[in-house]
C-alpha positions as CSV (number, residue, x, y, z in Angstrom):
1,X,0.8,-9.1,-48.7
2,X,0.3,-8.5,-52.4
3,X,1.4,-12.1,-53.1
4,X,-1.1,-13.5,-50.6
5,X,-3.8,-11.4,-52.1
6,X,-3.1,-12.7,-55.6
7,X,-3.0,-16.3,-54.4
8,X,-6.4,-15.9,-52.6
9,X,-8.0,-14.6,-55.8
10,X,-6.7,-17.6,-57.6
11,X,-8.4,-19.9,-55.1
12,X,-5.1,-21.1,-53.7
13,X,-5.6,-19.9,-50.2
14,X,-8.5,-22.1,-48.9
15,X,-10.7,-20.9,-46.1
16,X,-9.9,-17.2,-46.4
17,X,-12.5,-15.3,-44.5
18,X,-14.5,-18.4,-43.4
19,X,-14.9,-17.1,-39.9
20,X,-17.1,-14.3,-41.2
21,X,-20.5,-14.4,-42.8
22,X,-19.6,-15.4,-46.4
23,X,-22.5,-13.5,-47.9
24,X,-21.9,-10.3,-45.9
25,X,-20.5,-7.2,-47.6
26,X,-17.6,-5.5,-45.8
27,X,-19.2,-2.8,-43.8
28,X,-22.2,-0.6,-44.3
29,X,-22.9,3.1,-44.7
30,X,-21.6,5.2,-41.8
31,X,-24.9,6.0,-40.1
32,X,-23.9,9.3,-38.5
33,X,-22.4,10.4,-41.9
34,X,-25.8,10.2,-43.7
35,X,-28.0,13.2,-44.1
36,X,-31.8,13.8,-44.0
37,X,-33.2,12.5,-47.3
38,X,-36.5,11.3,-48.6
39,X,-37.2,7.6,-47.8
40,X,-40.1,5.4,-46.9
41,X,-39.1,5.4,-43.2
42,X,-38.3,9.1,-43.0
43,X,-40.4,10.7,-45.8
44,X,-39.2,14.2,-46.8
45,X,-41.2,14.9,-49.9
46,X,-38.5,15.2,-52.6
47,X,-36.8,12.9,-54.9
48,X,-33.5,11.3,-53.9
49,X,-31.1,8.7,-55.5
50,X,-28.5,6.5,-54.0
51,X,-25.5,5.0,-55.8
52,X,-24.1,2.1,-53.8
53,X,-20.6,0.6,-53.7
54,X,-21.6,-2.4,-55.8
55,X,-22.9,-0.2,-58.7
56,X,-19.7,1.8,-58.6
57,X,-17.4,-1.1,-58.6
58,X,-19.2,-3.1,-61.3
59,X,-18.9,-0.3,-63.8
60,X,-15.5,0.9,-62.7
61,X,-16.7,4.5,-62.1
62,X,-13.6,5.6,-60.1
63,X,-14.4,9.3,-59.8
64,X,-17.5,11.1,-58.4
65,X,-18.5,12.8,-61.7
66,X,-18.3,9.4,-63.5
67,X,-20.3,7.6,-60.8
68,X,-23.1,10.2,-61.0
69,X,-23.3,10.2,-64.8
70,X,-26.0,7.5,-64.9
71,X,-28.2,9.0,-62.2
72,X,-31.6,10.4,-63.4
73,X,-31.7,14.2,-63.2
74,X,-27.9,14.5,-63.2
75,X,-25.7,15.7,-66.1
76,X,-21.9,15.7,-66.2
77,X,-19.8,18.5,-67.6
78,X,-16.4,20.0,-67.9
79,X,-15.3,23.6,-67.4
80,X,-12.8,23.4,-70.3
81,X,-10.4,26.4,-70.2
82,X,-7.2,26.4,-68.2
83,X,-8.8,24.8,-65.2
84,X,-10.4,21.8,-66.9
85,X,-12.4,20.7,-63.9
86,X,-15.1,18.0,-63.9
87,X,-18.6,19.3,-63.2
88,X,-21.9,17.8,-62.0
89,X,-25.3,19.4,-62.6
90,X,-28.4,18.3,-60.6
91,X,-31.5,19.3,-62.6
92,X,-29.5,22.1,-64.1
93,X,-28.0,23.5,-60.8
94,X,-24.3,23.7,-60.6
95,X,-21.5,23.1,-58.1
96,X,-22.1,26.5,-56.4
97,X,-25.8,25.7,-55.9
98,X,-25.6,22.0,-54.9
99,X,-23.3,21.5,-51.8
100,X,-21.0,18.5,-51.6
101,X,-20.4,16.8,-48.3
102,X,-18.3,13.9,-47.0
103,X,-20.1,12.0,-44.2
104,X,-22.5,14.9,-43.8
105,X,-19.8,17.6,-43.4
106,X,-19.6,20.1,-46.3
107,X,-16.6,20.3,-48.5
108,X,-16.3,24.1,-49.1
109,X,-13.5,26.1,-50.6
110,X,-13.7,29.5,-49.0
111,X,-12.2,31.4,-51.9
112,X,-14.4,30.3,-54.8
113,X,-15.7,26.8,-54.1
114,X,-14.6,25.6,-57.5
115,X,-14.7,22.0,-56.7
116,X,-13.3,19.6,-59.2
117,X,-15.5,16.4,-59.0
118,X,-12.8,14.5,-60.8
119,X,-10.7,14.7,-57.6
120,X,-13.1,12.8,-55.4
121,X,-12.6,9.0,-55.7
122,X,-15.3,6.5,-55.1
123,X,-14.0,2.9,-54.4
124,X,-13.9,3.5,-50.6
125,X,-17.5,4.8,-50.4
126,X,-20.4,2.8,-49.1
127,X,-22.9,5.0,-51.0
128,X,-23.5,8.4,-52.6
129,X,-26.6,10.2,-51.6
130,X,-28.1,12.7,-54.2
131,X,-30.9,15.0,-53.2
132,X,-32.7,16.7,-56.1
133,X,-34.6,20.0,-55.8
134,X,-36.1,19.6,-52.3
135,X,-33.4,19.6,-49.6
136,X,-34.4,19.5,-45.9
137,X,-33.6,22.8,-44.1
138,X,-32.1,20.7,-41.3
139,X,-29.1,19.9,-43.6
140,X,-27.9,23.5,-43.4
141,X,-27.4,26.4,-45.8
142,X,-26.7,26.2,-49.5
143,X,-29.1,23.5,-50.7
144,X,-30.5,25.7,-53.4
145,X,-31.0,23.0,-56.0
146,X,-30.0,19.8,-54.4
147,X,-27.2,18.2,-52.4
148,X,-24.6,15.4,-52.7
149,X,-23.2,13.4,-49.8
150,X,-20.4,10.9,-49.9
151,X,-20.8,8.2,-47.2
152,X,-17.9,6.1,-46.0
153,X,-18.1,2.7,-44.4
154,X,-18.8,1.4,-40.9
155,X,-18.0,-2.2,-39.8
156,X,-20.6,-4.8,-39.0
157,X,-18.5,-7.9,-38.2
158,X,-16.0,-8.7,-35.4
159,X,-13.3,-8.4,-38.0
160,X,-13.7,-7.6,-41.7
161,X,-11.8,-6.2,-44.6
162,X,-11.5,-5.8,-48.3
163,X,-8.5,-5.5,-50.6
164,X,-8.9,-4.4,-54.2
165,X,-6.5,-3.9,-57.1
166,X,-7.4,-2.5,-60.5
167,X,-5.8,-1.5,-63.8
168,X,-7.2,0.3,-66.8
169,X,-6.0,0.4,-70.4
170,X,-6.6,2.5,-73.4
171,X,-7.7,1.6,-76.9
172,X,-4.1,0.8,-77.9
173,X,-3.6,-1.7,-75.1
174,X,-1.3,0.5,-72.9
175,X,-1.9,0.5,-69.2
176,X,-3.2,4.0,-68.2
177,X,-4.2,3.8,-64.6
178,X,-3.6,1.7,-61.5
179,X,-5.9,1.7,-58.4
180,X,-5.3,0.1,-55.0
181,X,-7.7,0.0,-52.1
182,X,-7.6,-1.6,-48.6
183,X,-10.2,-1.5,-45.9
184,X,-10.1,-3.0,-42.4
185,X,-12.7,-2.9,-39.7
186,X,-13.6,-4.4,-36.4
187,X,-16.8,-4.2,-34.3
188,X,-17.1,-5.1,-30.6
189,X,-20.0,-4.7,-28.1
190,X,-19.1,-1.1,-27.2
191,X,-16.7,0.2,-29.8
192,X,-15.7,-0.2,-33.5
193,X,-12.7,0.8,-35.6
194,X,-12.6,1.4,-39.4
195,X,-9.8,2.4,-41.6
196,X,-9.3,2.5,-45.4
197,X,-6.7,3.8,-47.9
198,X,-7.2,4.3,-51.6
199,X,-4.7,5.4,-54.2
200,X,-5.1,6.0,-57.9
201,X,-2.2,6.7,-60.3
202,X,-3.6,7.9,-63.6
203,X,-1.4,8.4,-66.6
204,X,-4.2,10.0,-68.6
205,X,-6.6,8.6,-71.2
206,X,-6.5,7.7,-74.8
207,X,-8.5,9.5,-77.4
208,X,-10.8,7.8,-79.9
209,X,-9.1,6.5,-83.0
210,X,-11.6,8.7,-84.9
211,X,-10.1,11.8,-83.4
212,X,-8.4,13.9,-86.0
213,X,-4.9,14.8,-84.9
214,X,-3.7,18.5,-85.1
215,X,-0.7,20.5,-83.9
216,X,-2.2,21.0,-80.5
217,X,-2.9,17.4,-79.8
218,X,-1.8,14.3,-81.7
219,X,-3.4,10.8,-81.7
220,X,-3.2,8.4,-78.8
221,X,-2.7,9.5,-75.2
222,X,-4.3,12.8,-74.3
223,X,-1.6,15.3,-73.4
224,X,-1.6,16.5,-69.8
225,X,-4.6,14.4,-68.7
226,X,-2.6,12.6,-66.0
227,X,-3.4,12.9,-62.2
228,X,-2.5,11.3,-58.9
229,X,-5.1,11.0,-56.1
230,X,-5.4,9.3,-52.7
231,X,-7.7,9.2,-49.7
232,X,-7.1,8.0,-46.1
233,X,-10.1,7.6,-43.8
234,X,-9.9,6.5,-40.2
235,X,-12.8,6.3,-37.7
236,X,-13.2,5.1,-34.1
237,X,-16.7,4.7,-32.7
238,X,-17.9,4.2,-29.1
239,X,-21.4,2.6,-28.6
240,X,-22.1,2.6,-24.9
241,X,-25.6,1.2,-25.4
242,X,-28.1,0.3,-28.1
243,X,-29.1,3.9,-29.0
244,X,-26.0,6.1,-28.4
245,X,-22.9,6.5,-30.6
246,X,-19.8,8.7,-30.5
247,X,-17.4,8.8,-33.4
248,X,-14.0,10.5,-34.1
249,X,-13.1,10.6,-37.8
250,X,-10.1,11.8,-39.8
251,X,-9.9,12.0,-43.6
252,X,-7.0,13.1,-45.7
253,X,-7.4,13.5,-49.4
254,X,-4.4,14.4,-51.7
255,X,-4.3,15.1,-55.3
256,X,-2.2,16.6,-58.1
257,X,-3.1,17.0,-61.7
258,X,-2.3,18.6,-65.0
259,X,-4.9,20.2,-67.3
260,X,-5.3,19.3,-71.0
261,X,-5.2,22.1,-73.5
262,X,-8.0,23.1,-75.9
263,X,-7.2,21.1,-79.2
264,X,-8.4,24.0,-81.3
265,X,-6.6,27.0,-79.7
266,X,-3.0,28.1,-80.0
267,X,-0.5,26.8,-77.4
268,X,2.5,28.9,-76.6
269,X,5.8,27.3,-77.7
270,X,4.0,24.7,-79.8
271,X,1.8,26.3,-82.5
272,X,1.7,29.4,-84.6
273,X,0.7,32.7,-82.9
274,X,-3.0,33.4,-82.3
275,X,-5.2,34.4,-85.2
276,X,-7.8,37.1,-84.9
277,X,-10.4,36.2,-82.3
278,X,-7.9,33.8,-80.5
279,X,-5.4,34.1,-77.7
280,X,-2.7,32.0,-76.2
281,X,-3.8,29.4,-73.7
282,X,-2.7,29.4,-70.1
283,X,-0.1,27.0,-69.0
284,X,-1.4,25.9,-65.6
285,X,-0.9,22.8,-63.4
286,X,-2.0,21.8,-59.9
287,X,0.9,20.2,-58.0
288,X,-1.2,20.1,-54.8
289,X,-4.9,19.7,-54.2
290,X,-5.2,18.5,-50.7
291,X,-8.0,18.3,-48.1
292,X,-7.9,17.3,-44.4
293,X,-10.9,16.8,-42.2
294,X,-11.0,16.0,-38.5
295,X,-14.5,15.5,-37.2
296,X,-16.5,14.4,-34.1
297,X,-20.0,12.9,-34.5
298,X,-22.5,11.9,-31.8
299,X,-26.0,10.6,-31.4
300,X,-27.5,10.6,-27.9
301,X,-30.9,9.3,-27.0
302,X,-32.9,11.6,-24.6
303,X,-35.8,9.3,-23.8
304,X,-38.5,10.9,-25.9
305,X,-36.0,12.6,-28.2
306,X,-32.4,12.7,-29.4
307,X,-29.5,15.0,-29.9
308,X,-26.9,14.8,-32.8
309,X,-23.7,16.8,-33.0
310,X,-21.0,17.3,-35.6
311,X,-17.9,19.3,-34.9
312,X,-15.1,19.6,-37.4
313,X,-11.9,21.2,-38.6
314,X,-11.2,21.2,-42.3
315,X,-8.0,22.2,-44.1
316,X,-7.6,22.8,-47.8
317,X,-4.1,23.4,-49.4
318,X,-4.0,24.2,-53.1
319,X,-1.1,25.1,-55.3
320,X,-1.6,26.5,-58.8
321,X,1.5,26.9,-61.0
322,X,1.6,29.0,-64.1
323,X,4.5,28.3,-66.5
324,X,6.3,30.1,-69.4
325,X,5.0,27.6,-72.1
326,X,3.5,24.2,-72.7
327,X,6.7,22.4,-71.6
328,X,6.1,23.4,-68.0
329,X,9.8,23.6,-67.5
330,X,10.4,27.3,-66.5
331,X,8.7,30.1,-64.6
332,X,10.7,33.2,-65.6
333,X,8.2,35.2,-67.7
334,X,6.0,37.9,-66.1
335,X,2.9,35.7,-66.6
336,X,4.4,32.8,-64.6
337,X,3.6,32.5,-60.9
338,X,2.9,30.1,-58.0
339,X,-0.4,30.8,-56.3
340,X,-1.0,29.0,-53.0
341,X,-4.3,28.8,-51.1
342,X,-4.2,27.8,-47.4
343,X,-7.8,27.6,-46.3
344,X,-9.2,26.6,-42.9
345,X,-12.7,25.9,-41.7
346,X,-14.1,25.3,-38.2
347,X,-17.7,24.2,-37.8
348,X,-20.4,22.9,-35.4
349,X,-23.8,21.4,-36.1
350,X,-26.5,20.5,-33.7
351,X,-29.7,18.6,-34.4
352,X,-32.4,17.7,-31.9
353,X,-35.8,16.0,-32.3
354,X,-38.7,14.5,-30.4
355,X,-42.1,12.9,-31.1
356,X,-45.0,14.9,-29.7
357,X,-48.2,13.1,-30.4
358,X,-48.8,13.0,-34.2
359,X,-45.9,15.5,-34.7
360,X,-42.1,14.9,-35.0
361,X,-40.4,18.2,-34.3
362,X,-36.7,18.6,-35.3
363,X,-34.5,21.6,-35.0
364,X,-30.9,22.3,-36.2
365,X,-28.2,24.9,-35.8
366,X,-25.1,25.2,-37.9
367,X,-22.0,27.4,-37.6
368,X,-19.0,27.6,-39.8
369,X,-16.0,29.9,-39.9
370,X,-13.8,30.0,-42.9
371,X,-10.3,31.5,-43.2
372,X,-8.8,32.0,-46.7
373,X,-5.1,32.8,-47.1
374,X,-3.7,33.5,-50.6
375,X,0.0,33.8,-51.2
376,X,1.3,34.9,-54.7
377,X,4.8,34.2,-55.8
378,X,5.6,35.9,-59.2
379,X,8.3,34.6,-61.5
380,X,9.5,31.9,-59.0
381,X,12.2,30.8,-61.5
382,X,14.0,34.1,-60.9
383,X,14.0,33.8,-57.1
384,X,12.8,36.6,-54.9
385,X,10.1,36.6,-52.2
386,X,6.4,36.1,-52.2
387,X,3.9,39.0,-52.1
388,X,2.2,39.7,-48.8
389,X,-0.4,37.1,-47.9
390,X,-4.0,38.2,-48.4
391,X,-6.4,36.9,-45.7
392,X,-10.2,36.8,-45.8
393,X,-12.5,35.6,-43.1
394,X,-16.2,34.7,-43.2
395,X,-18.8,33.3,-40.9
396,X,-21.9,31.4,-41.9
397,X,-24.7,30.2,-39.6
398,X,-28.1,28.8,-39.8
399,X,-31.0,27.9,-37.6
400,X,-33.8,25.6,-38.8
401,X,-37.1,24.0,-37.5
402,X,-38.9,21.2,-39.2
403,X,-42.2,19.5,-38.3
404,X,-43.5,16.1,-39.7
405,X,-47.2,15.8,-39.0
406,X,-48.9,12.4,-39.4
407,X,-52.4,13.3,-40.4
408,X,-53.3,9.7,-41.0
409,X,-51.4,6.4,-41.1
410,X,-50.9,6.9,-44.8
411,X,-50.5,10.7,-45.0
412,X,-47.7,13.0,-43.8
413,X,-47.1,16.7,-44.1
414,X,-43.6,18.1,-43.7
415,X,-43.0,21.8,-43.1
416,X,-39.7,23.5,-42.5
417,X,-38.3,27.0,-41.9
418,X,-34.7,28.3,-41.6
419,X,-32.8,31.5,-41.4
420,X,-29.2,31.7,-42.8
421,X,-26.6,34.5,-42.6
422,X,-23.2,34.9,-44.1
423,X,-20.9,37.7,-42.9
424,X,-17.5,38.6,-44.3
425,X,-15.2,39.6,-41.4
426,X,-12.1,40.5,-43.4
427,X,-11.6,40.7,-47.2
428,X,-8.1,40.4,-48.8
429,X,-6.4,42.0,-45.9
430,X,-2.6,42.1,-45.7
431,X,-0.4,43.4,-42.9
432,X,0.0,46.7,-44.9
433,X,-3.6,47.6,-45.6
434,X,-7.1,47.6,-44.1
435,X,-8.5,45.3,-46.8
436,X,-11.6,45.7,-48.9
437,X,-15.0,46.7,-47.6
438,X,-16.8,43.8,-46.0
439,X,-20.4,42.7,-46.7
440,X,-23.1,40.3,-45.6
441,X,-26.1,38.3,-46.8
442,X,-29.0,36.7,-45.1
443,X,-31.9,34.6,-46.3
444,X,-35.1,32.9,-45.0
445,X,-35.7,29.5,-46.5
446,X,-38.9,27.4,-46.3
447,X,-40.3,24.1,-47.5
448,X,-43.7,22.3,-47.5
449,X,-44.3,18.7,-48.6
450,X,-47.1,16.1,-48.5
451,X,-46.4,12.4,-48.7
452,X,-49.2,9.9,-49.3
453,X,-48.4,6.2,-48.9
454,X,-51.5,4.2,-49.7
455,X,-50.1,0.7,-48.9
456,X,-49.3,-1.4,-51.9
457,X,-50.1,1.4,-54.3
458,X,-46.7,3.0,-53.7
459,X,-45.9,6.5,-52.6
460,X,-47.0,9.9,-54.0
461,X,-45.4,13.2,-53.0
462,X,-45.8,16.9,-53.7
463,X,-43.3,19.5,-52.5
464,X,-42.6,23.2,-52.7
465,X,-39.5,24.8,-51.3
466,X,-37.6,28.1,-51.5
467,X,-33.8,27.8,-51.0
468,X,-30.8,30.1,-51.4
469,X,-27.1,30.0,-51.9
470,X,-24.6,32.7,-50.7
471,X,-22.0,34.4,-53.0
472,X,-18.5,33.2,-52.5
473,X,-15.5,35.5,-51.8
474,X,-14.6,35.3,-55.5
475,X,-18.1,36.4,-56.5
476,X,-17.9,39.4,-54.1
477,X,-14.3,40.5,-54.5
478,X,-12.5,39.1,-57.6
479,X,-11.1,41.8,-60.0
480,X,-10.5,39.1,-62.7
481,X,-7.0,40.4,-63.3
482,X,-8.1,44.1,-63.3
483,X,-11.2,43.7,-65.5
484,X,-13.9,43.7,-62.8
485,X,-15.1,45.8,-59.9
486,X,-15.8,44.1,-56.5
487,X,-19.3,44.0,-55.1
488,X,-19.1,43.4,-51.3
489,X,-22.9,43.7,-50.9
490,X,-23.8,40.9,-53.4
491,X,-26.9,39.1,-52.2
492,X,-27.9,35.4,-52.3
493,X,-29.4,33.6,-55.3
494,X,-32.8,32.0,-54.7
495,X,-34.8,29.1,-56.3
496,X,-38.4,28.2,-55.8
497,X,-38.6,24.4,-56.4
498,X,-41.8,22.5,-57.1
499,X,-42.2,18.8,-57.6
500,X,-44.8,16.0,-58.1
501,X,-43.6,12.5,-57.8
502,X,-44.4,8.8,-57.5
503,X,-42.5,5.7,-56.5
504,X,-43.8,2.1,-56.2
505,X,-44.2,-1.3,-57.7
506,X,-46.2,-1.8,-60.8
507,X,-46.3,-5.5,-61.4
508,X,-42.7,-6.9,-61.8
509,X,-41.2,-3.4,-62.1
510,X,-40.3,-0.7,-59.6
511,X,-41.1,2.7,-60.9
512,X,-40.0,6.2,-59.9
513,X,-41.3,9.4,-61.7
514,X,-41.1,13.1,-61.0
515,X,-42.2,16.3,-62.6
516,X,-40.1,19.3,-61.4
517,X,-40.1,23.0,-61.9
518,X,-37.6,25.6,-60.5
519,X,-37.9,29.4,-60.8
520,X,-34.5,30.9,-60.2
521,X,-34.1,34.6,-59.4
522,X,-31.3,37.1,-58.4
523,X,-28.8,34.9,-60.2
524,X,-25.2,36.3,-59.9
525,X,-24.0,37.4,-63.3
526,X,-21.3,39.6,-64.7
527,X,-22.6,43.0,-65.8
528,X,-20.7,45.7,-67.9
529,X,-20.3,48.9,-65.9
530,X,-19.8,51.2,-68.8
531,X,-16.1,51.9,-67.9
532,X,-13.1,50.7,-69.9
533,X,-9.7,49.5,-68.7
534,X,-6.3,50.7,-70.0
535,X,-6.6,48.4,-73.0
536,X,-10.1,49.5,-73.9
537,X,-11.9,46.4,-72.6
538,X,-15.2,46.6,-70.8
539,X,-15.0,46.5,-67.0
540,X,-17.7,44.4,-65.3
541,X,-19.2,43.8,-61.9
542,X,-21.1,40.8,-60.4
543,X,-24.7,41.7,-59.7
544,X,-28.0,39.9,-58.8
545,X,-29.6,40.4,-62.2
546,X,-30.4,37.0,-63.8
547,X,-33.6,35.0,-63.7
548,X,-34.2,31.4,-64.9
549,X,-36.6,28.5,-65.2
550,X,-35.5,24.9,-65.0
551,X,-38.2,22.3,-65.6
552,X,-38.2,18.7,-66.5
553,X,-39.3,15.1,-66.1
554,X,-37.5,12.1,-64.6
555,X,-38.4,8.4,-65.1
556,X,-36.6,5.4,-63.6
557,X,-37.5,1.7,-63.7
558,X,-36.1,-1.5,-62.3
559,X,-37.7,-4.6,-63.9
560,X,-37.0,-8.2,-63.0
561,X,-37.7,-9.8,-66.4
562,X,-36.8,-13.3,-65.3
563,X,-35.0,-14.9,-62.4
564,X,-31.6,-14.2,-64.1
565,X,-32.4,-11.1,-66.0
566,X,-32.9,-7.5,-64.7
567,X,-33.5,-4.3,-66.7
568,X,-32.7,-0.9,-65.3
569,X,-33.5,2.3,-67.2
570,X,-33.9,6.0,-66.6
571,X,-34.6,9.0,-68.6
572,X,-34.4,12.8,-67.9
573,X,-35.9,15.6,-69.9
574,X,-34.5,19.0,-68.8
575,X,-35.3,22.4,-70.2
576,X,-33.4,25.5,-68.9
577,X,-33.8,29.2,-69.8
578,X,-31.8,32.0,-68.2
579,X,-32.6,35.7,-68.8
580,X,-29.9,38.3,-68.5
581,X,-31.4,41.9,-68.9
582,X,-28.1,43.2,-70.3
583,X,-27.2,40.3,-72.6
584,X,-30.1,39.1,-74.7
585,X,-28.0,36.3,-76.2
586,X,-27.1,34.7,-72.9
587,X,-28.0,31.0,-72.9
588,X,-27.5,28.1,-70.5
589,X,-24.6,25.7,-71.3
590,X,-23.3,22.2,-70.4
591,X,-26.6,20.4,-69.9
592,X,-28.3,18.2,-72.6
593,X,-32.1,18.3,-73.1
594,X,-32.4,14.5,-73.1
595,X,-30.4,12.1,-71.0
596,X,-31.0,8.3,-70.7
597,X,-29.3,5.2,-69.3
598,X,-30.2,1.5,-69.9
599,X,-28.5,-1.5,-68.2
600,X,-29.2,-5.2,-68.4
601,X,-27.9,-7.6,-65.8
602,X,-27.8,-11.2,-67.1
603,X,-26.9,-14.1,-64.8
604,X,-25.3,-16.1,-67.6
605,X,-23.9,-18.7,-65.2
606,X,-24.1,-19.1,-61.4
607,X,-20.7,-17.4,-61.0
608,X,-20.9,-15.0,-64.0
609,X,-23.0,-11.9,-64.6
610,X,-22.9,-10.1,-67.9
611,X,-24.1,-6.5,-68.0
612,X,-24.3,-4.4,-71.2
613,X,-25.4,-0.8,-70.9
614,X,-26.1,2.3,-72.9
615,X,-25.5,5.9,-71.9
616,X,-27.3,8.4,-74.1
617,X,-27.2,12.2,-74.2
618,X,-28.5,14.7,-76.7
619,X,-26.6,17.8,-77.9
620,X,-25.7,20.7,-75.6
621,X,-24.4,24.2,-75.9
622,X,-20.8,25.1,-75.0
623,X,-19.4,28.6,-74.7
624,X,-16.8,29.1,-77.5
625,X,-13.2,30.2,-76.9
626,X,-13.2,32.1,-80.2
627,X,-14.1,35.8,-79.6
628,X,-16.9,37.2,-81.7
629,X,-16.5,40.4,-83.6
630,X,-18.9,42.2,-81.2
631,X,-17.0,42.2,-77.8
632,X,-20.3,42.4,-75.9
633,X,-21.7,39.2,-77.7
634,X,-21.3,35.6,-76.6
635,X,-20.1,32.9,-79.0
636,X,-21.6,29.4,-78.6
637,X,-20.8,26.0,-80.1
638,X,-23.3,23.1,-80.1
639,X,-21.7,19.8,-79.0
640,X,-23.2,16.8,-80.7
641,X,-25.2,14.2,-78.8
642,X,-23.7,10.7,-78.3
643,X,-24.5,7.1,-77.3
644,X,-21.9,5.2,-75.3
645,X,-22.1,1.4,-75.2
646,X,-20.5,-0.3,-72.2
647,X,-20.0,-3.9,-71.2
648,X,-18.9,-5.4,-67.9
649,X,-18.5,-8.9,-66.5
650,X,-18.6,-10.0,-62.8
651,X,-17.0,-13.4,-62.1
652,X,-17.5,-14.7,-58.5
653,X,-14.6,-17.0,-57.8
654,X,-15.7,-17.7,-54.3
655,X,-17.7,-16.1,-51.5
656,X,-14.7,-13.9,-50.8
657,X,-13.1,-13.3,-54.2
658,X,-14.4,-11.6,-57.3
659,X,-13.0,-10.4,-60.6
660,X,-14.6,-7.6,-62.5
661,X,-13.8,-6.9,-66.2
662,X,-15.3,-4.4,-68.6
663,X,-15.1,-2.2,-71.7
664,X,-16.2,1.4,-71.6
665,X,-17.1,3.2,-74.8
666,X,-17.1,-0.1,-76.7
667,X,-17.4,1.5,-80.2
668,X,-14.7,4.0,-79.5
669,X,-17.0,7.0,-80.0
670,X,-15.3,10.4,-80.5
671,X,-17.3,13.0,-78.5
672,X,-16.9,16.0,-76.3
673,X,-18.8,17.8,-73.6
674,X,-17.3,21.2,-74.2
675,X,-15.7,22.7,-77.2
676,X,-12.0,21.7,-77.8
677,X,-11.8,19.0,-75.1
678,X,-12.5,15.5,-76.5
679,X,-13.5,12.8,-74.0
680,X,-11.9,9.3,-73.6
681,X,-12.2,6.7,-76.3
682,X,-12.5,3.0,-75.7
683,X,-11.0,1.8,-72.5
684,X,-10.7,-1.5,-70.6
685,X,-10.6,-2.3,-66.9
686,X,-9.8,-5.3,-64.7
687,X,-10.4,-5.3,-61.0
688,X,-9.8,-8.1,-58.5
689,X,-11.2,-7.9,-55.0
690,X,-10.9,-10.1,-51.9
691,X,-13.3,-9.8,-48.9
692,X,-12.3,-11.3,-45.6
């Protein structure tokens, strides 16, 4: 098959795919996997962005965090530390406050929900939906500051497919990553089938040539930045008539990764012992990071209304290995261990709606039950048995009602109300004990929006919403290796989100603009209890004590300058303040004040498009790994701003074959998002694709 694929790209297999519509893209967004967002046809009153498959492929943005880096209102970060996970901030709200879903079903890790956005691949997606600030209560609990939904594909042709191969290289010319993707689909009168498989083998990335080598990290390839990820998606749909649809879906995502070390901190077995204010870094790897999801979707027309259902079973298996030193070759010291998470979730969502005169009423109910199982195996290199498994169980449910009232042909008002509840049934229970005290949280959420669409003048909207997010099991119960006290009765965080926005055509340009303001209260933060542990360090507890304000401006434009020249640009200004009553020096980190993106698409020849782009970010604060003299104080570092120049080319060989080539970080800029963790230098990519 690989040989036929290569010949087709070279134009040596004539007529490939001629039975299909040559201009048709393979598939479209899986309809039942989308969520309620703001759009002209279904106005919700907030600001939403969509990143489609073509945008992702043209720029070779293979992971979710990279694909969202150019979206207005979104900032990309990195946890640093021993976990080294990729982060996404939507208008300043983090991964705990912005739920992530695949085809409308939330990806939730019951223990701590520490999602690594670098583990979610993009080439097999039809689109990514991003809701900012205002999130419909119909979508379920957790949309405190936004929501992200990954939508897979659904076929539109009797038979269709796409095959894609890609390679990436560093600034020294060495191949660093290989990606393969295959999608097949078929559509008949009353059923359809869709399947895809994606694999990415990544050896890591090369640092900028301006990076200054040091004992922790030499020049060239970034140590321990390698990963291996794949995703299989299978769907079967039954469409008995023009309105009803029933779909069974299975997704399996696998991953394994290492975690780069901080280039400024001591590494056990490699550098000199820690100086004052420093400590050894942890030697952690993730041999397994796997997710399975089996789901059923339905849409049934009820004459004057409809009923939608989603039923699912999710499984998450994660293995964290701690080693003796940086060689990752032995696990014999007391600090070494294998920690395995075996998490399971069961859920059901119902949504029903009907038009009643000038009103569209919709209601939804959501239920999810999570089971978290943790198994700790200390010093596995010495043999022995695992500690007793610790099991936690939690239930979350939500009921919601939303009304869209058409006051006039050009004016709508949307109002929504929901009640959410989360209840811990068991907490860290083993067969030998009764577990920790359980706790619960509940919240009332509401929203109100007005949308005015005065014809050719565009759309104006104003919205106000109050949303919450529940604490995780980690928030409630983690002792942080004996330095914290659990708080089973921890309550939910809350944000009041306000927005004024506009979208429409101003001459040759399409414009979107939004002013937003969020007042956050009852933020979960770590508070000193006044007690000390055996080593004299302060013991803390998570409490609802923090308050914050996130405010800003988003501007986006798409301007058709000439028939063959298009300019796309966006800019975000974000200002965050967080108040901690016990730590006056607490400051928000990881988000720049200014973020901008500019891209020019030039149709240089009928078969060739050239696209230069700039990605600009101002400086940001990062929490420092160096301990200050005052143990109660927080040390910060300011990471410098940067401008990244990118250039990509799209060569259309035929209606079915295409070659994409590009350079990321053209000028090999040395920059970092968090202290001690430099980002990739210049890189190259080449992708060949065949649609049939």
